C-alpha positions, 0 to 999 in steps of 0.5 A: 500436503502428503507430509505427515508433519503438520507444520509443513502442511500448514506452510503449504496451505499458507502458500496456496492461500496467498499464491496469487499475491506472491506471484503479483509481488514477483511480477511487479515488486510492488508492496504497500510500504509506500502507503503505510509510510503515507498513513501518518501524513494523511492522518495529520492532514485529516486532523488539521482539516476543518473540512475539504470541499473536494478530494482534490483539495485534500490530496493537494494538502497531502502533497504540501504537507509531505514536503519534497516527497515525490509521491507519484514517483513512488507509485508504479504507473500501472497503479496510479489513479491521480 
């Protein structure tokens, strides 16, 4: 931040702002790529549904539509909720 170059000040400010997220990625190597890849599948299931009575039925349909993708294997065990 002592630099007289504004781009360097901006870069350091960005690093400070995202410091905890950067450390979390280095520690876990976990990104949102899997969830971003699943978004279209979830949208397709949601459009096809006339209404699910339970969350379990909705997640079962997501697994069924996704085919042979092993979704739980793609998610680190620390972050699994299902």
